[in-house]
N, C-alpha and C positions, 0 to 999 in steps of 0.2 A: 252424136251419142256421147254421153258422159263417160269419162275414163274410170278405170278401176281404182278402188281404195283398198290398201292392204295393211294389216297390223302384223308386225314382226316382233316376236319375243326372242330373247337370246341374241339381240341385234349386234352385240359387240364381239361375239364369238367368232371363231375362225371360219365357219361356214355362214353363220348368221350375218356377218358383215357383208359377205358376198351376195346374200339374198337381198339385203338393202341396196347394195350397189346395182344389182341387176334390175331391181324395180325402179330405181331412180333414173336409170338409163333407158327405160322403156316408155315411149310416147303414149302407149295405151294405158299407162298407169298415172293417174293424176296426183295421188297422195300416198306417202308411206308414213305409217305411224310406228315409230320405233319405241318398243316397250323396254325401258332401261331401269336398272337399280338406282343409278345416279345420273343426273343430267350431264351429258357430254358437252364440254365447252367447244365453241365454234372451231378453234384450230385443230382440236383432236377429231371432231366430227368430219372435218375435211380429209384428214388422214385415214380415218376408218371407212368412211362411206363415199368419199369423193365429192362430198357436198356439205354445206353447213345448213343451219336451220331455216334458211330463207328460200330454198328451192324445192318445194314440194315435200319437205321432210319435217315431220313434227315428232318431238320426243315426249313421251309420257312416262314420268317417273313412278315406279310402283314399289311399294314395300311388300314383298311377297307374304311374310307372316300375317300381314293385315288384310289379306284377301277375304277373310271371313267377316270383315266389318262391312255390313250392308250399306252404311252411309258412304264409306270410301268407295265401295263398289259402284254406287250410283254415279259418283263423279267419274270413275274410270269408264263406266258404260257410256256416259256422255262423250268422253274423249274418243271412244272407238265407234261412235255412231256413224253409220254409213259404210263401214268396212264391208267389203265383199268377201274377204277371206282372212283367216288367221293362220300364219305360218310360224312355227316355233323351232328354234335351234337350242332352246333352253335345256340345259342338262348338266349332269355331273360325270366325271371320269371314274369308271368303276374301280380302277386301281387305287384310287385315293379315297373311296367312299364305301360306306356300309350299304347293305341292301335297303335298310330303313331310310337312310339319307337319300338314296336314289328314288325310292318310292315317294318321298316327300316332294322332291324337286321335279323329277321326270313325270310323276303321276299326278300328285295333288296340285302343285302350283300350275302346271301346264293345263290341267283340266279345269281349274278355276278360271284361268285366263280365257280358255277356249269358251267356257260357258258364258262369261261376260261378253266376249266378242260375238257369240251367237245371239245373245239377247239384244246386242246392239245392231244386229242385222246380218252378220256374216253367215253364209250358208255353206262354206267350204273351209277345210282346214288341211294343213300338212305338218308333219312332225318328223324331225331328224332322228331316226332310229339307228339300226345297225345290223350287221350280218350276225346270224346265229340267234336272232330274236324269234320268239314264238308267242302268239296270242293264246293264252291258256284255254279259253273256251273252245277254240276251233283247231288249234295246232298242237295242243298238249303242253307239257312242261319243258322249258328250256333247261339245258344242263348247267350253264353258267349263270351267275348272279346277274350279270349284264343283260343276258337274254330274257331272264324272268322279269326283271324290273321294267325293262323297256317294253316287253310284251304286254304287261298289265297296262302300261301307259298308252300303248297303241290302241288296245281294246277300249279303254275308257274314252280316249279322244274320239275314236270312231263313233262311239255312242252319242257324243255331243252333236255330231253332224250326221244324224241318222234319219232325217226327214225324207220324204219321197223324192225330192229333187235335190238332195244334198249329198255331199261326198267328203271323204277324208282320205288323204294319202299318207301312208307310212313309208318313208324312204329308208331303205336298208342298205346303205353303201358298205362295201368291204374296204380294201386298202385305199385310203384317201391320199392323193397326191396334190401338191401345189397349194397347201393350206397357207394362208397369210399369217403373219405374226409369229410368235415364239413356237417352237415345236411342241405339239400337244402331247405326244407320246415319247418325247425324248429321243433315245437312240433308235427306236423303231422308225421314227420319221426320217432320221438321218440315213439309215440303211436303205429305206425305200428309194431315196434319191440317187443311189449308186447302182451302177451296172453290176450284175444282170437284173437286179430287182426293179430298176427303173423301167425295164421293158414291159413289166406287168401293167403299166399305165394303159397300154393299148389292148389289153385283154379284158375279159369280163370279170376278172378278179380285181382289177384296179380301176380307179375312177378319179377324175380331177374334181377338186372342190368347186370349181366354177360350174361343172356339169351338174353337180348336186344342187347348187343354187338354182340354176336354170330349170332343172327337172322339177324341183319343188314348186317354183313359181308357175310353171306350165300346168302342173297337176292341180294346184290350188285355184288358179285364176282363169285358166283358158281351156282346160279339158272339160268335157261334159259328162264323163263317166261318173255314176253315182254309187253310193255305198261305201264299203270298207275296201279301200284299194291299197294293195301292198306292192311296192316297187323295189326290186333288188337291182344290182348294178346295171344289168342289161336294160331293164325297164326304165331306170333313171336316165340312162344315156339316150334311149329312144325319145323320152319326153324332152330332154335337152335339145335334141335335133329338131323336134317339132317346134320347140320354142324358137330356135335360130331361124328356121324356115319362115315361120309366121312373122317374126320381127323384121326379117329382110324384106318381106312383102310390104311392110308399112313405110319403108324408106324409098 
């Protein structure tokens, strides 16, 4: 049986890089297509993903503002051909962005990439969302800008993978521990690493970045549930454990 092929956007982010690493270490996955703004040189690719471009990893460089160019999209569609799933960690941090900027990146760019991946054959998707998010049509209006923008993005992406046998996972983690790279939220990340806040890691309020990566890969590539799937911390952790159990069985 042929292995899976997955396209990953936001592949250099703190969770996105772990999604790529997870997929590259999985013998059930033959190919990872990392969607990047700029091609990552081999030595940095080794540091980011634990691999360079010769071991089942292909980089596809995308200029996001040009996603409306049909000719360029045809080339991108060819690059994503055969992908089983599209997973995205592409996004902006709300503390440094306006709602319009979040809508552009979280909503428009992600949905354009998802649509192209869907046209290339992907039948499932997963999106890195967050706690406090609400999809407006079914859950009402979120209080915070972050929740509103990501809720619209969730709803739009779920609409791309809405066929009878398709599915889309919106992962809504809360406090994220063990993120690689520079602190994303500065002092907040530092505080989380200290006692007693570090003990939250083992509760349903906290979650490790590795579990988010595993849960999103499980939901996008290996679970069979269809439709609009929302996973908060507990559900992401359960998906991560299913991933670990299934992977162990392959060894």
